[in-house]
C-alpha atoms as an extended CHARMM CRD file, in Angstrom:
* protein
*
       267  EXT
         1         1  MET       CA            112.4940000000      102.5480000000       94.1730000000  PROA      1               0.0000000000
         2         2  PRO       CA            110.8310000000      101.1080000000       97.2980000000  PROA      2               0.0000000000
         3         3  PRO       CA            107.5970000000      102.6620000000       98.5370000000  PROA      3               0.0000000000
         4         4  SER       CA            109.4030000000      103.8360000000      101.5780000000  PROA      4               0.0000000000
         5         5  GLN       CA            111.9750000000      105.8030000000       99.6240000000  PROA      5               0.0000000000
         6         6  CYS       CA            109.3140000000      107.3390000000       97.4660000000  PROA      6               0.0000000000
         7         7  ILE       CA            107.3110000000      108.5870000000      100.5690000000  PROA      7               0.0000000000
         8         8  GLN       CA            110.4680000000      109.7240000000      102.3060000000  PROA      8               0.0000000000
         9         9  PHE       CA            111.4420000000      111.7220000000       99.1410000000  PROA      9               0.0000000000
        10        10  CYS       CA            107.9210000000      113.2300000000       99.0430000000  PROA      10              0.0000000000
        11        11  LEU       CA            107.8960000000      114.2430000000      102.8330000000  PROA      11              0.0000000000
        12        12  LYS       CA            111.3300000000      115.7560000000      102.6270000000  PROA      12              0.0000000000
        13        13  GLN       CA            110.9650000000      117.6110000000       99.1900000000  PROA      13              0.0000000000
        14        14  ARG       CA            107.4490000000      118.6760000000       99.4120000000  PROA      14              0.0000000000
        15        15  PHE       CA            106.6470000000      119.2010000000      103.1540000000  PROA      15              0.0000000000
        16        16  GLY       CA            110.1600000000      119.9790000000      104.6430000000  PROA      16              0.0000000000
        17        17  PHE       CA            110.4880000000      116.8310000000      106.8570000000  PROA      17              0.0000000000
        18        18  THR       CA            113.9580000000      116.0830000000      107.9290000000  PROA      18              0.0000000000
        19        19  ASP       CA            115.7790000000      112.7790000000      108.3360000000  PROA      19              0.0000000000
        20        20  GLN       CA            115.7470000000      113.3320000000      111.9710000000  PROA      20              0.0000000000
        21        21  GLN       CA            112.0470000000      113.3770000000      111.9000000000  PROA      21              0.0000000000
        22        22  ILE       CA            111.6650000000      110.2080000000      109.9010000000  PROA      22              0.0000000000
        23        23  VAL       CA            111.9890000000      106.4650000000      110.9140000000  PROA      23              0.0000000000
        24        24  VAL       CA            112.0510000000      103.8560000000      108.2290000000  PROA      24              0.0000000000
        25        25  LEU       CA            111.4860000000      100.2090000000      108.8050000000  PROA      25              0.0000000000
        26        26  ARG       CA            112.1720000000       97.7830000000      105.9380000000  PROA      26              0.0000000000
        27        27  ASP       CA            111.9930000000       93.9560000000      105.6610000000  PROA      27              0.0000000000
        28        28  ASP       CA            115.4820000000       93.9420000000      104.1490000000  PROA      28              0.0000000000
        29        29  SER       CA            117.1790000000       96.3070000000      106.6780000000  PROA      29              0.0000000000
        30        30  ARG       CA            120.5500000000       95.0030000000      107.9410000000  PROA      30              0.0000000000
        31        31  HSD       CA            119.9000000000       96.5690000000      111.3710000000  PROA      31              0.0000000000
        32        32  PRO       CA            117.7820000000       94.6010000000      113.6220000000  PROA      32              0.0000000000
        33        33  ASP       CA            116.2660000000       97.7980000000      115.1340000000  PROA      33              0.0000000000
        34        34  PHE       CA            115.0680000000       98.8570000000      111.5790000000  PROA      34              0.0000000000
        35        35  THR       CA            113.4160000000       95.6910000000      110.2860000000  PROA      35              0.0000000000
        36        36  SER       CA            109.6710000000       95.8360000000      110.0150000000  PROA      36              0.0000000000
        37        37  THR       CA            108.8180000000       93.3740000000      112.8730000000  PROA      37              0.0000000000
        38        38  LYS       CA            105.8500000000       93.7280000000      114.9030000000  PROA      38              0.0000000000
        39        39  ALA       CA            107.8880000000       94.9110000000      117.9330000000  PROA      39              0.0000000000
        40        40  ASN       CA            109.8720000000       97.4680000000      115.8420000000  PROA      40              0.0000000000
        41        41  ILE       CA            106.5370000000       98.9690000000      114.3250000000  PROA      41              0.0000000000
        42        42  PHE       CA            104.9500000000       99.1240000000      117.7640000000  PROA      42              0.0000000000
        43        43  ARG       CA            108.0510000000      101.0400000000      119.0470000000  PROA      43              0.0000000000
        44        44  SER       CA            108.1340000000      103.2910000000      116.1020000000  PROA      44              0.0000000000
        45        45  ILE       CA            104.4970000000      104.2850000000      116.5320000000  PROA      45              0.0000000000
        46        46  THR       CA            105.0550000000      104.8590000000      120.3270000000  PROA      46              0.0000000000
        47        47  TRP       CA            108.0320000000      107.2580000000      119.1460000000  PROA      47              0.0000000000
        48        48  LEU       CA            105.7360000000      109.0210000000      116.7380000000  PROA      48              0.0000000000
        49        49  MET       CA            103.0360000000      109.8750000000      119.2800000000  PROA      49              0.0000000000
        50        50  THR       CA            105.3820000000      110.9670000000      122.0260000000  PROA      50              0.0000000000
        51        51  ASP       CA            105.5370000000      114.5810000000      123.1040000000  PROA      51              0.0000000000
        52        52  GLN       CA            102.6530000000      115.7810000000      120.9630000000  PROA      52              0.0000000000
        53        53  ARG       CA            102.3340000000      119.5170000000      120.6520000000  PROA      53              0.0000000000
        54        54  PRO       CA             99.5220000000      121.7410000000      119.1040000000  PROA      54              0.0000000000
        55        55  GLY       CA            100.5000000000      122.1540000000      115.3490000000  PROA      55              0.0000000000
        56        56  ASP       CA            102.2670000000      118.9770000000      115.1020000000  PROA      56              0.0000000000
        57        57  SER       CA            101.7070000000      116.9620000000      111.7950000000  PROA      57              0.0000000000
        58        58  LEU       CA            102.2610000000      113.2500000000      112.2610000000  PROA      58              0.0000000000
        59        59  PHE       CA            102.6120000000      110.9220000000      109.1040000000  PROA      59              0.0000000000
        60        60  PHE       CA            102.4800000000      107.0060000000      109.0390000000  PROA      60              0.0000000000
        61        61  HSD       CA            102.9300000000      104.9130000000      105.9930000000  PROA      61              0.0000000000
        62        62  PHE       CA            102.6700000000      101.2270000000      105.5420000000  PROA      62              0.0000000000
        63        63  SER       CA            103.1780000000       99.4830000000      102.2770000000  PROA      63              0.0000000000
        64        64  GLY       CA            103.0680000000       95.6140000000      102.4660000000  PROA      64              0.0000000000
        65        65  HSD       CA            100.6330000000       92.8540000000      102.9770000000  PROA      65              0.0000000000
        66        66  GLY       CA             97.1850000000       93.1160000000      104.6060000000  PROA      66              0.0000000000
        67        67  SER       CA             94.5110000000       90.6230000000      105.5830000000  PROA      67              0.0000000000
        68        68  GLN       CA             91.3700000000       90.1300000000      107.5960000000  PROA      68              0.0000000000
        69        69  GLN       CA             90.4910000000       88.0630000000      110.6910000000  PROA      69              0.0000000000
        70        70  TYR       CA             87.2800000000       87.4730000000      112.5180000000  PROA      70              0.0000000000
        71        71  ASP       CA             86.2450000000       90.4520000000      114.7090000000  PROA      71              0.0000000000
        72        72  ARG       CA             86.4190000000       89.5070000000      118.4310000000  PROA      72              0.0000000000
        73        73  ASN       CA             84.8640000000       92.4840000000      120.0580000000  PROA      73              0.0000000000
        74        74  GLY       CA             81.8350000000       93.1360000000      117.8710000000  PROA      74              0.0000000000
        75        75  ASP       CA             82.8250000000       96.6660000000      116.6610000000  PROA      75              0.0000000000
        76        76  GLU       CA             82.8910000000       95.6710000000      112.8990000000  PROA      76              0.0000000000
        77        77  ALA       CA             79.6640000000       95.6090000000      110.9070000000  PROA      77              0.0000000000
        78        78  ASP       CA             80.9620000000       93.0590000000      108.5120000000  PROA      78              0.0000000000
        79        79  GLY       CA             82.3230000000       90.8210000000      111.3810000000  PROA      79              0.0000000000
        80        80  MET       CA             85.7850000000       91.2300000000      110.1030000000  PROA      80              0.0000000000
        81        81  ASP       CA             89.0190000000       93.1630000000      111.3870000000  PROA      81              0.0000000000
        82        82  GLU       CA             91.2290000000       94.4070000000      109.0370000000  PROA      82              0.0000000000
        83        83  THR       CA             95.0220000000       93.6480000000      109.6370000000  PROA      83              0.0000000000
        84        84  ILE       CA             98.5870000000       94.5440000000      108.4830000000  PROA      84              0.0000000000
        85        85  CYS       CA            101.4200000000       91.9510000000      108.2980000000  PROA      85              0.0000000000
        86        86  PRO       CA            104.7090000000       92.7770000000      109.8440000000  PROA      86              0.0000000000
        87        87  THR       CA            107.6660000000       90.6680000000      108.4610000000  PROA      87              0.0000000000
        88        88  ASP       CA            107.5440000000       88.1760000000      111.4660000000  PROA      88              0.0000000000
        89        89  PHE       CA            103.7400000000       87.9110000000      111.4280000000  PROA      89              0.0000000000
        90        90  GLN       CA            103.9060000000       84.1480000000      111.0880000000  PROA      90              0.0000000000
        91        91  ARG       CA            105.5850000000       84.1710000000      114.6640000000  PROA      91              0.0000000000
        92        92  ALA       CA            104.3760000000       87.4710000000      116.2330000000  PROA      92              0.0000000000
        93        93  GLY       CA            101.0620000000       87.7380000000      114.6320000000  PROA      93              0.0000000000
        94        94  GLN       CA             99.4130000000       90.2610000000      112.5690000000  PROA      94              0.0000000000
        95        95  ILE       CA             98.6520000000       93.8120000000      113.6220000000  PROA      95              0.0000000000
        96        96  VAL       CA             94.7360000000       94.5030000000      113.9170000000  PROA      96              0.0000000000
        97        97  ASP       CA             92.9540000000       97.6530000000      113.1200000000  PROA      97              0.0000000000
        98        98  ASP       CA             91.9230000000       97.8930000000      116.8120000000  PROA      98              0.0000000000
        99        99  GLU       CA             95.4260000000       97.9280000000      117.8180000000  PROA      99              0.0000000000
       100       100  LEU       CA             96.3800000000      100.6870000000      115.3480000000  PROA      100             0.0000000000
       101       101  ASN       CA             93.3960000000      102.7560000000      116.4060000000  PROA      101             0.0000000000
       102       102  ARG       CA             94.3820000000      102.4180000000      120.1150000000  PROA      102             0.0000000000
       103       103  LEU       CA             97.9460000000      103.2420000000      119.4520000000  PROA      103             0.0000000000
       104       104  MET       CA             97.6790000000      106.2220000000      116.8620000000  PROA      104             0.0000000000
       105       105  VAL       CA             94.1480000000      107.5000000000      116.8690000000  PROA      105             0.0000000000
       106       106  ARG       CA             93.0500000000      107.6560000000      120.4610000000  PROA      106             0.0000000000
       107       107  PRO       CA             96.1000000000      109.3430000000      121.9070000000  PROA      107             0.0000000000
       108       108  LEU       CA             95.9030000000      112.2640000000      119.2190000000  PROA      108             0.0000000000
       109       109  MET       CA             96.0170000000      115.4030000000      121.3830000000  PROA      109             0.0000000000
       110       110  PRO       CA             94.1940000000      118.7030000000      120.3650000000  PROA      110             0.0000000000
       111       111  GLY       CA             95.7870000000      120.6430000000      117.5970000000  PROA      111             0.0000000000
       112       112  VAL       CA             97.6870000000      117.5650000000      116.1890000000  PROA      112             0.0000000000
       113       113  THR       CA             96.9730000000      115.9270000000      112.7750000000  PROA      113             0.0000000000
       114       114  LEU       CA             97.7130000000      112.4060000000      111.8900000000  PROA      114             0.0000000000
       115       115  HSD       CA             97.8110000000      111.3340000000      108.1100000000  PROA      115             0.0000000000
       116       116  ALA       CA             98.2300000000      107.6270000000      107.5540000000  PROA      116             0.0000000000
       117       117  VAL       CA             98.5590000000      106.0120000000      104.0650000000  PROA      117             0.0000000000
       118       118  ILE       CA             98.0040000000      102.2310000000      104.3220000000  PROA      118             0.0000000000
       119       119  ASP       CA             98.9310000000      100.5270000000      100.9750000000  PROA      119             0.0000000000
       120       120  ALA       CA             97.8800000000       96.9130000000      101.6620000000  PROA      120             0.0000000000
       121       121  CYS       CA             95.1030000000       94.6190000000      100.8330000000  PROA      121             0.0000000000
       122       122  HSD       CA             91.8780000000       95.0590000000      102.9210000000  PROA      122             0.0000000000
       123       123  SER       CA             93.1070000000       98.4960000000      104.1840000000  PROA      123             0.0000000000
       124       124  GLY       CA             90.0480000000      100.7350000000      103.6020000000  PROA      124             0.0000000000
       125       125  THR       CA             89.3390000000      101.0760000000      107.3490000000  PROA      125             0.0000000000
       126       126  ALA       CA             92.6470000000       99.9140000000      108.7620000000  PROA      126             0.0000000000
       127       127  LEU       CA             92.7090000000      102.6340000000      111.3560000000  PROA      127             0.0000000000
       128       128  ASP       CA             89.1000000000      101.9840000000      112.2940000000  PROA      128             0.0000000000
       129       129  LEU       CA             87.9360000000      105.7250000000      111.8100000000  PROA      129             0.0000000000
       130       130  PRO       CA             84.2360000000      106.3600000000      112.1670000000  PROA      130             0.0000000000
       131       131  PHE       CA             83.7190000000      108.2120000000      108.9820000000  PROA      131             0.0000000000
       132       132  ARG       CA             84.3010000000      107.2130000000      105.2580000000  PROA      132             0.0000000000
       133       133  ALA       CA             84.2370000000      109.5360000000      102.2050000000  PROA      133             0.0000000000
       134       134  LYS       CA             81.5810000000      108.3660000000       99.6070000000  PROA      134             0.0000000000
       135       135  VAL       CA             80.4920000000      109.7350000000       96.2540000000  PROA      135             0.0000000000
       136       136  ASP       CA             76.7120000000      109.8760000000       95.2820000000  PROA      136             0.0000000000
       137       137  GLY       CA             75.0730000000      109.4460000000       91.9060000000  PROA      137             0.0000000000
       138       138  ARG       CA             75.8680000000      113.0340000000       91.0260000000  PROA      138             0.0000000000
       139       139  GLY       CA             79.5570000000      112.7150000000       91.5410000000  PROA      139             0.0000000000
       140       140  GLN       CA             79.3930000000      114.6220000000       94.9150000000  PROA      140             0.0000000000
       141       141  TRP       CA             81.4570000000      113.7440000000       97.9920000000  PROA      141             0.0000000000
       142       142  TYR       CA             79.7400000000      112.9940000000      101.3040000000  PROA      142             0.0000000000
       143       143  TRP       CA             80.6090000000      111.2490000000      104.6880000000  PROA      143             0.0000000000
       144       144  LYS       CA             79.2200000000      108.0230000000      105.7810000000  PROA      144             0.0000000000
       145       145  GLY       CA             79.3040000000      106.8200000000      109.3200000000  PROA      145             0.0000000000
       146       146  ARG       CA             80.3980000000      103.2120000000      109.8910000000  PROA      146             0.0000000000
       147       147  GLY       CA             80.7770000000      100.7960000000      112.8040000000  PROA      147             0.0000000000
       148       148  ARG       CA             79.1430000000      100.5530000000      116.1440000000  PROA      148             0.0000000000
       149       149  TYR       CA             81.5320000000      102.1590000000      118.2220000000  PROA      149             0.0000000000
       150       150  ASP       CA             82.6140000000      105.9530000000      117.9280000000  PROA      150             0.0000000000
       151       151  LYS       CA             86.5360000000      105.7850000000      118.0380000000  PROA      151             0.0000000000
       152       152  GLN       CA             87.4250000000      109.2920000000      118.6060000000  PROA      152             0.0000000000
       153       153  THR       CA             90.7000000000      110.9500000000      119.4250000000  PROA      153             0.0000000000
       154       154  MET       CA             91.6810000000      113.0490000000      122.3990000000  PROA      154             0.0000000000
       155       155  GLY       CA             90.8940000000      116.1550000000      120.2870000000  PROA      155             0.0000000000
       156       156  GLY       CA             93.3190000000      115.8670000000      117.2820000000  PROA      156             0.0000000000
       157       157  THR       CA             92.3710000000      114.9610000000      113.7330000000  PROA      157             0.0000000000
       158       158  ALA       CA             93.1930000000      111.6970000000      111.9840000000  PROA      158             0.0000000000
       159       159  PHE       CA             93.0820000000      111.0400000000      108.1570000000  PROA      159             0.0000000000
       160       160  GLN       CA             93.6400000000      107.6740000000      106.6290000000  PROA      160             0.0000000000
       161       161  PHE       CA             94.0560000000      106.8860000000      102.9530000000  PROA      161             0.0000000000
       162       162  GLY       CA             93.4360000000      103.1600000000      102.3050000000  PROA      162             0.0000000000
       163       163  ALA       CA             94.6490000000      101.5770000000       99.1080000000  PROA      163             0.0000000000
       164       164  CYS       CA             91.3320000000       99.7140000000       98.6470000000  PROA      164             0.0000000000
       165       165  LYS       CA             88.0270000000       98.8250000000      100.0970000000  PROA      165             0.0000000000
       166       166  ASP       CA             88.0800000000       96.2960000000      102.9980000000  PROA      166             0.0000000000
       167       167  SER       CA             86.7610000000       93.7650000000      100.5060000000  PROA      167             0.0000000000
       168       168  GLN       CA             89.5330000000       94.2440000000       97.8000000000  PROA      168             0.0000000000
       169       169  VAL       CA             93.0970000000       93.5650000000       97.3280000000  PROA      169             0.0000000000
       170       170  ALA       CA             95.7530000000       96.1600000000       96.5580000000  PROA      170             0.0000000000
       171       171  GLN       CA             97.9150000000       96.0090000000       93.2280000000  PROA      171             0.0000000000
       172       172  ASP       CA            101.3550000000       97.0600000000       92.3060000000  PROA      172             0.0000000000
       173       173  THR       CA            102.4560000000       99.1800000000       89.4690000000  PROA      173             0.0000000000
       174       174  ASN       CA            105.6890000000       99.9950000000       87.6840000000  PROA      174             0.0000000000
       175       175  ALA       CA            104.3790000000      103.3960000000       86.5460000000  PROA      175             0.0000000000
       176       176  LEU       CA            107.1120000000      105.0510000000       88.8350000000  PROA      176             0.0000000000
       177       177  SER       CA            110.2030000000      103.5860000000       86.9940000000  PROA      177             0.0000000000
       178       178  GLY       CA            108.7210000000      101.5860000000       84.1240000000  PROA      178             0.0000000000
       179       179  LYS       CA            110.6840000000       98.5560000000       85.5870000000  PROA      179             0.0000000000
       180       180  ALA       CA            110.4270000000       98.0990000000       89.3390000000  PROA      180             0.0000000000
       181       181  TYR       CA            106.9640000000       97.5470000000       90.9210000000  PROA      181             0.0000000000
       182       182  THR       CA            105.6920000000       99.5580000000       93.8750000000  PROA      182             0.0000000000
       183       183  GLY       CA            102.4330000000       99.9270000000       95.6240000000  PROA      183             0.0000000000
       184       184  ALA       CA             99.8510000000      101.5580000000       93.3030000000  PROA      184             0.0000000000
       185       185  ALA       CA             98.3090000000      103.5170000000       95.9690000000  PROA      185             0.0000000000
       186       186  THR       CA            101.5720000000      105.0030000000       97.1250000000  PROA      186             0.0000000000
       187       187  PHE       CA            102.3510000000      106.0100000000       93.6120000000  PROA      187             0.0000000000
       188       188  CYS       CA             98.8660000000      107.5650000000       93.1580000000  PROA      188             0.0000000000
       189       189  PHE       CA             98.9740000000      109.5260000000       96.5240000000  PROA      189             0.0000000000
       190       190  ILE       CA            102.4100000000      110.9610000000       95.6140000000  PROA      190             0.0000000000
       191       191  GLN       CA            101.3260000000      111.6020000000       91.9770000000  PROA      191             0.0000000000
       192       192  ALA       CA             98.2800000000      113.6110000000       93.3270000000  PROA      192             0.0000000000
       193       193  ILE       CA            100.6530000000      115.8130000000       95.4670000000  PROA      193             0.0000000000
       194       194  GLU       CA            103.0370000000      116.3330000000       92.4950000000  PROA      194             0.0000000000
       195       195  LYS       CA            100.2280000000      117.2530000000       90.0470000000  PROA      195             0.0000000000
       196       196  LEU       CA             97.8860000000      119.1260000000       92.3600000000  PROA      196             0.0000000000
       197       197  GLY       CA            100.2680000000      120.7920000000       94.7450000000  PROA      197             0.0000000000
       198       198  VAL       CA            100.6840000000      120.4050000000       98.4370000000  PROA      198             0.0000000000
       199       199  ALA       CA             97.7410000000      122.5500000000       99.4650000000  PROA      199             0.0000000000
       200       200  THR       CA             95.0910000000      120.7360000000       97.5270000000  PROA      200             0.0000000000
       201       201  THR       CA             91.8090000000      119.5210000000       99.1110000000  PROA      201             0.0000000000
       202       202  TYR       CA             91.2900000000      116.0970000000      100.2640000000  PROA      202             0.0000000000
       203       203  GLY       CA             88.4270000000      115.4870000000       97.8060000000  PROA      203             0.0000000000
       204       204  GLN       CA             90.7980000000      116.4060000000       95.0890000000  PROA      204             0.0000000000
       205       205  ILE       CA             93.3890000000      114.0670000000       96.2530000000  PROA      205             0.0000000000
       206       206  LEU       CA             90.9040000000      111.0970000000       96.5900000000  PROA      206             0.0000000000
       207       207  GLY       CA             89.3740000000      111.9180000000       93.0680000000  PROA      207             0.0000000000
       208       208  HSD       CA             92.8950000000      111.8770000000       91.5430000000  PROA      208             0.0000000000
       209       209  MET       CA             93.7930000000      108.6290000000       93.2710000000  PROA      209             0.0000000000
       210       210  MET       CA             90.6560000000      106.9290000000       92.0450000000  PROA      210             0.0000000000
       211       211  GLN       CA             91.3330000000      107.9790000000       88.4670000000  PROA      211             0.0000000000
       212       212  SER       CA             95.0030000000      107.2600000000       88.6890000000  PROA      212             0.0000000000
       213       213  LEU       CA             94.4260000000      103.9190000000       90.1180000000  PROA      213             0.0000000000
       214       214  ARG       CA             92.4020000000      102.8700000000       87.3070000000  PROA      214             0.0000000000
       215       215  ALA       CA             95.1270000000      103.9500000000       84.9030000000  PROA      215             0.0000000000
       216       216  ALA       CA             98.1100000000      102.6030000000       86.7550000000  PROA      216             0.0000000000
       217       217  THR       CA             96.6890000000       99.1650000000       87.3880000000  PROA      217             0.0000000000
       218       218  GLY       CA             95.1940000000       98.8840000000       83.8410000000  PROA      218             0.0000000000
       219       219  GLY       CA             92.0570000000       97.5000000000       85.1970000000  PROA      219             0.0000000000
       220       220  GLY       CA             93.3420000000       94.0140000000       84.7640000000  PROA      220             0.0000000000
       221       221  GLY       CA             94.5050000000       91.1350000000       87.1660000000  PROA      221             0.0000000000
       222       222  LEU       CA             96.7520000000       91.7050000000       90.0780000000  PROA      222             0.0000000000
       223       223  ASN       CA            100.4220000000       91.7490000000       90.2870000000  PROA      223             0.0000000000
       224       224  LEU       CA            101.0910000000       90.1710000000       93.5070000000  PROA      224             0.0000000000
       225       225  GLY       CA            104.2440000000       88.7020000000       92.6260000000  PROA      225             0.0000000000
       226       226  SER       CA            105.5930000000       85.2720000000       93.9410000000  PROA      226             0.0000000000
       227       227  THR       CA            106.0630000000       86.4060000000       97.5210000000  PROA      227             0.0000000000
       228       228  GLY       CA            102.6450000000       88.1360000000       97.5680000000  PROA      228             0.0000000000
       229       229  SER       CA            100.9410000000       85.0090000000       96.1110000000  PROA      229             0.0000000000
       230       230  MET       CA            102.6100000000       82.8040000000       98.7190000000  PROA      230             0.0000000000
       231       231  ILE       CA            101.5010000000       85.0170000000      101.6110000000  PROA      231             0.0000000000
       232       232  ALA       CA             98.0970000000       85.2660000000      100.2600000000  PROA      232             0.0000000000
       233       233  SER       CA             97.8680000000       81.5920000000      100.1000000000  PROA      233             0.0000000000
       234       234  PHE       CA             99.0110000000       81.2360000000      103.8150000000  PROA      234             0.0000000000
       235       235  LEU       CA             96.6040000000       83.9830000000      104.9790000000  PROA      235             0.0000000000
       236       236  MET       CA             93.5710000000       82.9410000000      102.9880000000  PROA      236             0.0000000000
       237       237  GLY       CA             94.0340000000       79.4770000000      101.8990000000  PROA      237             0.0000000000
       238       238  PRO       CA             91.8680000000       78.3640000000       98.8290000000  PROA      238             0.0000000000
       239       239  ALA       CA             90.2280000000       81.8530000000       98.7380000000  PROA      239             0.0000000000
       240       240  ALA       CA             93.4740000000       83.3100000000       97.5710000000  PROA      240             0.0000000000
       241       241  SER       CA             92.7310000000       82.0030000000       93.9820000000  PROA      241             0.0000000000
       242       242  MET       CA             90.0970000000       84.5760000000       94.0090000000  PROA      242             0.0000000000
       243       243  LEU       CA             92.5240000000       87.5140000000       94.1910000000  PROA      243             0.0000000000
       244       244  THR       CA             92.2290000000       88.3670000000       90.3260000000  PROA      244             0.0000000000
       245       245  GLY       CA             90.6450000000       91.3440000000       88.8650000000  PROA      245             0.0000000000
       246       246  GLY       CA             87.8830000000       93.0970000000       90.6660000000  PROA      246             0.0000000000
       247       247  GLY       CA             89.4830000000       96.6760000000       90.7430000000  PROA      247             0.0000000000
       248       248  GLN       CA             90.8110000000       98.7500000000       93.3580000000  PROA      248             0.0000000000
       249       249  THR       CA             89.0100000000      101.8310000000       95.0580000000  PROA      249             0.0000000000
       250       250  PRO       CA             91.0790000000      103.9430000000       97.3150000000  PROA      250             0.0000000000
       251       251  VAL       CA             89.2630000000      104.8890000000      100.6830000000  PROA      251             0.0000000000
       252       252  LEU       CA             89.4890000000      108.0810000000      102.6820000000  PROA      252             0.0000000000
       253       253  SER       CA             88.4950000000      107.8960000000      106.3840000000  PROA      253             0.0000000000
       254       254  CYS       CA             88.5680000000      110.4970000000      109.1780000000  PROA      254             0.0000000000
       255       255  ASP       CA             87.4790000000      110.7540000000      112.7220000000  PROA      255             0.0000000000
       256       256  LYS       CA             85.2960000000      113.7710000000      112.0620000000  PROA      256             0.0000000000
       257       257  GLN       CA             83.3810000000      115.0440000000      108.9310000000  PROA      257             0.0000000000
       258       258  VAL       CA             85.5950000000      117.7480000000      107.5600000000  PROA      258             0.0000000000
       259       259  ASP       CA             84.5990000000      119.7530000000      104.3500000000  PROA      259             0.0000000000
       260       260  LEU       CA             86.0420000000      117.5950000000      101.6820000000  PROA      260             0.0000000000
       261       261  TYR       CA             85.7930000000      120.6030000000       99.1760000000  PROA      261             0.0000000000
       262       262  GLN       CA             87.3160000000      123.1890000000      101.4120000000  PROA      262             0.0000000000
       263       263  THR       CA             89.7170000000      121.3390000000      103.8030000000  PROA      263             0.0000000000
       264       264  ARG       CA             93.2530000000      121.3280000000      102.3810000000  PROA      264             0.0000000000
       265       265  LEU       CA             95.9730000000      118.7920000000      102.9640000000  PROA      265             0.0000000000
       266       266  SER       CA             98.3830000000      120.0500000000      105.7110000000  PROA      266             0.0000000000
       267       267  LEU       CA            101.4960000000      118.1020000000      106.6700000000  PROA      267             0.0000000000
């Protein structure tokens, strides 16, 4: 089952979303308006952010290839921007974290909440949110600020679950069906909701994802597949040969420091 169908099922069955409230773009779509091109992704984000009202819950999911490129505006501490790759990235270019922040984070109005799940390599800070959840030596959650610019919303709240740290690559798993592979982070996010319930806290979701990712990926090498290996080689050149092992740690980031032990998921 493709990741988009898994997420769509979760949104409809667990949170009451309807087909009319969901737009799905896929690489293999037969309709040109619903292929995952850069233009279609931008147009769909614009649709998502239009006519916001207090109490609205917005959701964005991307499962695909991610990469990094040199930071051009000096807002990255490590000197690298994180990117996601539309199906036509070789012609149209990658989508940079600065663009995702400008399109989805900055326009968020008061009373509106955005949740984004980015299941891609190097996706930890794909929305350029200023705070990242960390765990200390006692196993306690805390927020750590990042970056040199404070990229805030217009008053809304933005959460992002990234499949892995910016320095890591994201794996696939066949734990959903036992046969077909899907994004491991997508699987673990859905599994957390199924096991913990729809009103669980953000700290519980992130903790469950961390544990489940270790189990789902087996702690071994990456399952990039032939297409994934080819794209990794195109994007990273000789460095692509390093994409084996190393683990995968999911990342939760937010535009503000909410209480990870008390604040509950609300979609």
